[in-house]
C-alpha positions as CSV (number, residue, x, y, z in Angstrom):
1,M,0.0,-0.1,0.2
2,F,1.2,3.8,-0.8
3,G,0.2,6.9,0.8
4,M,1.7,9.3,3.1
5,V,-0.4,9.6,6.1
6,R,0.4,5.8,8.0
7,P,-0.3,6.1,11.3
8,C,1.0,3.2,13.6
9,R,-0.3,1.6,17.0
10,H,1.9,4.3,18.9
11,T,0.2,7.4,17.0
12,L,-3.3,6.2,17.6
13,S,-5.4,5.4,20.7
14,P,-6.6,2.1,20.6
15,A,-10.5,3.6,19.9
16,L,-9.0,5.7,17.0
17,R,-6.9,2.8,15.8
18,A,-9.7,0.5,15.3
19,E,-11.8,3.3,13.6
20,W,-8.9,3.9,11.2
21,I,-8.7,0.1,10.2
22,G,-12.4,0.4,9.6
23,H,-11.8,2.7,6.8
24,L,-8.8,1.1,5.7
25,C,-10.6,-2.0,5.3
26,G,-13.6,-0.6,4.0
27,L,-11.7,1.1,1.1
28,C,-10.5,-2.2,0.6
29,Y,-13.9,-4.0,0.2
30,A,-15.7,-1.4,-1.4
31,L,-12.7,-1.4,-4.2
32,R,-13.5,-5.5,-4.7
33,D,-17.1,-4.7,-4.4
34,E,-17.4,-2.0,-6.9
35,H,-14.6,-2.9,-9.3
36,G,-13.5,-6.7,-8.6
37,Q,-11.0,-8.6,-6.8
38,A,-7.8,-6.7,-8.9
39,A,-8.8,-3.6,-8.1
40,R,-8.0,-3.9,-4.1
41,V,-4.1,-3.7,-4.9
42,A,-5.3,0.4,-5.1
43,T,-6.1,0.5,-1.4
44,N,-4.1,2.9,0.4
45,Y,-3.4,5.1,3.2
46,D,-4.1,8.2,2.0
47,G,-7.5,7.3,0.0
48,L,-9.2,6.4,2.8
49,L,-9.5,10.0,4.2
50,I,-12.2,10.2,1.9
51,S,-14.3,7.9,4.0
52,V,-13.2,9.5,7.3
53,L,-14.4,12.6,6.4
54,L,-17.3,12.0,5.3
55,D,-18.0,9.8,8.1
56,A,-16.8,12.8,10.3
57,Q,-19.3,14.9,9.0
58,A,-22.3,12.7,8.8
59,P,-25.0,12.4,11.2
60,A,-24.6,8.8,11.3
61,R,-21.8,6.1,10.8
62,R,-22.5,2.9,8.5
63,R,-20.4,-0.5,9.4
64,R,-20.8,-3.9,8.9
65,T,-18.7,-6.4,10.3
66,A,-16.4,-8.3,8.2
67,G,-14.9,-11.8,8.6
68,P,-11.1,-12.7,9.4
69,C,-8.3,-11.2,7.5
70,P,-4.7,-12.0,7.3
71,W,-4.1,-8.4,7.2
72,R,-6.1,-7.9,10.4
73,G,-4.3,-11.0,12.2
74,M,-7.3,-12.9,10.9
75,R,-9.3,-11.0,13.0
76,T,-12.5,-10.0,12.5
77,A,-13.6,-5.7,12.7
78,R,-16.2,-3.3,12.0
79,V,-15.3,-1.8,8.8
80,A,-16.8,1.5,6.8
81,T,-19.4,1.4,4.3
82,G,-21.5,3.3,2.1
83,D,-20.8,6.7,-0.1
84,G,-17.6,7.1,2.0
85,A,-15.9,3.8,1.2
86,R,-17.3,3.8,-2.4
87,L,-16.0,7.4,-3.1
88,A,-13.0,6.7,-1.6
89,A,-12.5,3.5,-3.9
90,A,-13.5,5.7,-6.7
91,V,-10.5,8.5,-6.3
92,S,-8.2,5.8,-5.1
93,L,-8.9,3.8,-8.7
94,V,-7.9,7.0,-10.1
95,L,-5.0,7.8,-8.1
96,A,-3.8,3.6,-9.2
97,S,-4.3,4.1,-12.8
98,A,-2.1,7.6,-12.8
99,T,0.4,5.7,-10.9
100,L,0.6,3.1,-13.3
101,A,0.4,5.1,-16.2
102,D,3.3,7.2,-14.9
103,H,5.8,4.3,-14.4
104,V,4.7,3.1,-18.1
105,A,5.5,6.9,-19.3
106,D,8.8,6.6,-17.1
107,G,9.6,3.4,-18.6
108,D,10.4,2.0,-14.7
109,G,12.1,-1.4,-14.3
110,P,9.9,-3.8,-15.9
111,F,7.7,-1.5,-17.3
112,A,10.2,-0.8,-20.1
113,R,9.6,-4.1,-21.5
114,R,7.1,-3.7,-24.4
115,P,4.5,-6.6,-23.1
116,V,4.7,-5.1,-19.4
117,A,3.7,-1.6,-20.7
118,A,1.3,-2.6,-22.8
119,A,-0.9,-4.5,-20.2
120,A,-0.2,-1.8,-17.6
121,R,-1.8,0.6,-20.3
122,R,-4.8,-1.7,-20.6
123,L,-5.1,-1.8,-17.0
124,A,-4.7,1.7,-16.0
125,A,-7.5,2.9,-18.5
126,G,-9.6,0.2,-17.2
127,W,-9.3,1.3,-13.7
128,A,-9.8,5.0,-14.9
129,A,-13.3,4.0,-17.0
130,R,-14.0,1.9,-13.6
131,A,-13.6,4.9,-11.3
132,S,-15.5,7.2,-13.8
133,T,-18.4,5.2,-13.8
134,G,-18.3,4.9,-9.8
135,A,-17.8,8.9,-8.9
136,A,-20.4,9.5,-11.7
137,G,-22.7,7.2,-9.3
138,L,-22.2,9.2,-6.6
139,G,-22.6,12.6,-8.4
140,L,-19.1,13.3,-8.7
141,D,-18.2,15.0,-11.8
142,P,-15.5,11.8,-13.0
143,A,-14.1,14.7,-15.3
144,V,-12.4,16.2,-12.9
145,L,-10.7,13.3,-11.8
146,L,-10.0,12.0,-15.4
147,D,-8.7,15.6,-16.6
148,A,-6.1,15.9,-13.7
149,V,-4.5,12.6,-15.0
150,A,-4.8,13.6,-18.5
151,R,-3.2,17.0,-17.5
152,Q,0.1,16.1,-15.8
153,P,2.1,14.4,-18.2
154,A,2.1,17.8,-20.1
155,L,3.0,19.6,-17.7
156,E,5.8,17.9,-16.6
157,Q,7.1,17.7,-20.3
158,A,6.4,21.5,-21.1
159,G,8.8,22.3,-18.2
160,A,6.2,24.1,-15.9
161,P,6.8,25.8,-12.6
162,L,6.5,23.5,-9.4
163,L,2.8,24.9,-8.2
164,A,2.1,24.1,-12.0
165,V,3.2,20.7,-11.4
166,T,1.2,20.1,-8.8
167,E,-2.0,21.6,-9.9
168,P,-3.8,18.5,-11.5
169,T,-3.4,16.5,-8.2
170,E,-4.6,19.6,-6.1
171,S,-7.5,20.3,-8.3
172,A,-8.4,16.3,-8.1
173,T,-7.8,15.9,-4.2
174,A,-9.9,19.2,-3.7
175,A,-13.1,18.2,-5.6
176,A,-13.0,14.5,-3.6
177,F,-12.6,16.7,-0.3
178,A,-15.4,18.8,-1.4
179,H,-17.9,16.0,-2.4
180,T,-17.8,14.6,1.2
181,A,-19.5,18.0,2.1
182,V,-22.4,17.1,-0.7
183,L,-22.6,13.7,0.6
184,A,-23.0,14.3,4.0
185,G,-25.3,17.2,3.7
186,R,-23.2,19.3,4.7
187,P,-22.9,22.0,1.5
188,D,-21.5,24.4,3.5
189,N,-18.3,22.5,4.1
190,A,-17.6,22.3,0.7
191,G,-15.3,25.3,0.5
192,P,-13.3,24.6,3.6
193,L,-12.7,20.8,2.3
194,A,-12.1,22.0,-1.3
195,E,-9.0,24.3,0.2
196,A,-8.0,21.4,2.8
197,G,-8.4,18.8,-0.5
198,R,-6.1,21.1,-2.7
199,L,-3.4,21.9,-0.2
200,F,-3.2,17.8,0.7
201,G,-2.9,17.1,-3.0
202,R,0.0,19.8,-3.1
203,L,1.5,18.1,-0.1
204,A,1.4,14.8,-1.4
205,H,3.2,15.4,-4.9
206,L,5.6,17.5,-3.1
207,L,6.6,14.5,-0.5
208,D,6.5,11.8,-3.4
209,A,9.3,14.0,-4.8
210,V,11.1,14.4,-1.8
211,E,11.0,10.7,-1.1
212,D,11.8,9.5,-4.5
213,L,14.4,12.2,-5.1
214,P,17.3,10.0,-3.8
215,T,16.4,6.8,-6.1
216,D,15.1,9.2,-9.3
217,A,18.2,11.0,-8.9
218,A,20.8,7.7,-9.8
219,A,18.2,6.3,-12.5
220,G,18.0,9.9,-14.2
221,A,14.6,9.6,-13.9
222,W,12.3,12.8,-14.0
223,N,11.3,14.2,-10.3
224,P,9.6,17.9,-10.5
225,L,12.4,19.0,-7.6
226,R,15.1,18.6,-10.1
227,A,13.2,19.7,-13.0
228,T,12.0,22.8,-11.4
229,G,15.3,23.3,-9.5
230,T,13.6,23.4,-6.5
231,D,15.6,22.5,-3.4
232,L,14.8,20.8,-0.1
233,L,14.9,24.1,2.2
234,A,12.1,25.6,-0.4
235,A,10.3,22.4,-1.0
236,R,10.3,22.1,3.1
237,A,8.5,25.8,3.2
238,L,6.1,25.0,0.8
239,A,5.4,21.7,2.2
240,D,5.1,23.6,6.0
241,D,2.8,26.5,4.6
242,A,0.2,23.7,3.0
243,A,0.1,22.0,6.5
244,L,-0.6,25.2,8.2
245,G,-3.5,26.0,5.5
246,I,-5.1,22.2,6.2
247,R,-5.1,23.0,9.6
248,L,-6.5,26.4,9.2
249,A,-9.4,25.1,6.5
250,L,-10.0,22.6,8.9
251,E,-11.1,24.5,11.6
252,E,-14.2,26.1,9.5
253,V,-15.7,23.0,8.7
254,R,-18.7,21.8,10.7
255,W,-18.0,18.2,12.2
256,T,-20.2,15.7,13.9
257,N,-16.9,14.0,15.1
258,R,-13.7,15.3,13.8
259,R,-11.7,13.1,16.1
260,L,-10.1,11.1,13.5
261,A,-10.0,13.4,10.8
262,H,-8.2,15.9,12.6
263,R,-5.3,13.4,14.1
264,L,-5.0,12.1,10.5
265,L,-5.1,15.6,8.6
266,V,-3.2,17.5,11.5
267,H,-0.6,15.5,13.9
268,E,0.0,12.7,11.2
269,V,0.6,14.9,8.3
270,D,2.8,16.8,10.3
271,R,4.6,13.4,11.0
272,A,4.5,12.7,7.5
273,I,6.3,15.8,6.7
274,A,9.2,15.5,9.3
275,H,9.6,11.9,8.5
276,A,9.8,12.4,4.6
277,F,12.7,15.2,4.9
278,A,14.5,13.2,7.5
279,H,15.3,10.5,5.2
280,A,15.8,13.3,2.0
281,E,18.4,15.1,4.3
282,G,20.4,11.6,5.1
283,K,19.7,11.7,8.5
284,P,19.7,8.8,11.0
285,D,16.0,7.7,10.5
286,A,17.0,6.4,7.4
287,P,17.3,2.5,7.1
288,P,20.8,1.4,6.6
289,S,21.8,-0.3,3.8
290,R,22.9,-4.0,4.0
291,P,26.2,-5.2,3.0
292,G,27.1,-7.6,0.5
293,P,24.3,-7.2,-2.4
294,R,22.4,-10.3,-3.7
295,P,20.4,-10.6,-7.0
296,P,16.9,-9.4,-7.0
297,R,14.2,-12.3,-6.6
298,G,12.0,-13.4,-9.3
299,A,8.7,-12.2,-9.5
300,L,7.1,-15.5,-7.8
301,A,9.7,-15.8,-5.2
302,G,9.3,-12.5,-4.2
303,C,5.4,-12.4,-4.0
304,A,6.2,-15.6,-1.8
305,V,8.3,-13.7,0.5
306,A,6.4,-10.6,0.8
307,V,3.1,-13.0,1.8
308,G,5.5,-14.2,4.5
309,L,6.5,-10.8,5.9
310,F,2.9,-9.3,5.8
311,C,1.6,-12.0,7.6
312,S,4.4,-12.3,10.2
313,C,4.2,-8.4,10.4
314,Q,7.5,-8.1,9.8
315,M,6.5,-5.0,7.6
316,C,5.0,-3.2,10.8
317,C,7.0,-4.1,13.4
318,A,10.2,-5.0,12.5
319,D,13.1,-1.8,12.1
320,T,14.1,-3.1,9.0
321,F,13.0,-5.9,6.8
322,E,14.4,-7.0,3.1
323,D,12.5,-5.9,0.1
324,P,11.0,-9.0,-0.9
325,W,12.0,-8.4,-4.8
326,T,15.3,-6.0,-4.5
327,R,16.5,-7.4,-1.4
328,E,17.3,-3.7,-0.5
329,A,16.7,-2.6,3.2
330,R,13.3,-1.2,4.2
331,E,11.6,0.7,7.0
332,G,9.5,-1.1,9.3
333,F,6.2,0.8,9.1
334,C,5.9,0.8,13.1
335,R,9.8,1.4,13.3
336,S,10.5,2.8,17.5
337,E,12.6,5.5,16.0
338,T,10.0,6.8,14.6
339,C,7.1,6.6,16.9
340,A,8.3,6.2,20.2
341,N,7.6,8.4,22.9
342,C,4.8,10.2,20.4
343,C,2.4,10.0,23.5
344,D,4.8,10.8,26.2
345,C,3.0,13.4,27.9
346,S,1.2,14.0,30.8
347,E,-2.1,16.4,31.3
348,A,0.3,19.3,33.0
349,S,2.7,19.2,29.9
350,C,1.0,18.3,26.8
351,E,2.3,19.6,23.6
352,C,-0.8,18.9,21.8
353,C,-2.9,21.0,23.8
354,S,-1.0,24.4,22.6
355,C,-1.6,23.7,19.1
356,C,-5.0,22.4,19.0
357,S,-8.4,21.3,20.6
358,D,-9.1,17.9,19.6
359,C,-6.0,15.0,19.7
360,D,-6.1,11.8,21.4
361,C,-2.2,11.6,22.2
362,C,-2.9,11.9,26.2
363,G,-5.1,12.0,29.1
364,C,-5.6,15.9,28.6
365,D,-8.0,15.0,26.1
366,C,-7.2,18.1,24.0
C-alpha cells in the first residue's frame, strides 16, 4: 500500500486505531465489490481519508462486521460502508491508474518491457473507466479526476513551474474532499474542505517527490524538484505552508465527530513531513543499507516472501526488513525510532494542548 498518512499503533489510541482500520478495510472491500478483486491492489492510506471525512460530517456512521483477514491477524472488524467507502474507492482507483500510467511513461523497472507496458496501459485505462463510472454514480463529475490524470504528463514535459506541476493533483483532491460535504448533507463545508483537499494534494505531490529524489537522481528519472530547480529548503517551506493551510481550513468545517479526521490531517501530516525530509536529508531516521548485495528475486519468489513478511508482521513491526524483490533494506512501518515517545506527555505538559483542541495523544483530551 502507498500514501503519506500512515499512522502506526504508537500514534493512535486503540479506539482511533480500530476506527482507522475500519476505514482502510472498508476501502479495500469497496474496491472489491465495486471494481473487482484485482482493484484491491489500489487500497492506499491516503484514499481512506475520503471515507474518514464523510464519516466525520455525517449524522450517523454506517458499519458492518467483516470476516477474518490476514492483514488483521485473522480477526474480524467493524468496517466502514456506504458512500464514503465507495467514493474513496473511485478516487483511489484513479490515483492507482495515474501511478501505473506514470510508471509506464517513465519506463520504470519491468515497465520498460513492451509487453509489460502494454498490459499496464490496458489495466490503467480499465481502472480509470471503472473509477469514472463509480464517481458518476455518487454525483461527482469524473471529468475532474480524469482531467487531472490527462494534464499531468503535458505539464511535466513542458517544464512548468513546481506549483503548476502539482496543480492537477490539487484540483482532483479538492474536488474529492469537497464532495464529501455534499454526500454528508453539509454543503457549507464544501468550500473549506476543497481548500484542505487542494493543499493536501500539493503536499502529497511534494512529499512523493522528496521521497523519490535519491532514487530518481540515481536512475536519471524525472523528478519535479530536480526539474524545477527546487531545493529541499524551498520544498520544506511549501510543505509546512500547506500543512498550516490544511489546519486552518479544517477549523472552518462543521463536524459531527472530527477526532480521527483531525488526527490524520493535522498531526499525522506533520509527522509525514518530518519523516520525508529526514530521509531526504540523510538523517539517522533512514534504514541502513545491507552489506553484500545479492541478485533480486523473481516475481513469484518475491510474492511468496512478501506474503511471509506481511503475515508475520515484519513489514509493520521490524526496524528494517528485506525488500521481497530487490533485497534492499526497507523501514518497518512502525519503527520505534519514528514513533517512540510520540505519546509521552502528561496532563500538565501536553504539547498538543497548545496547538489544537481535538487530539488523542494523552489524557488531557486536547
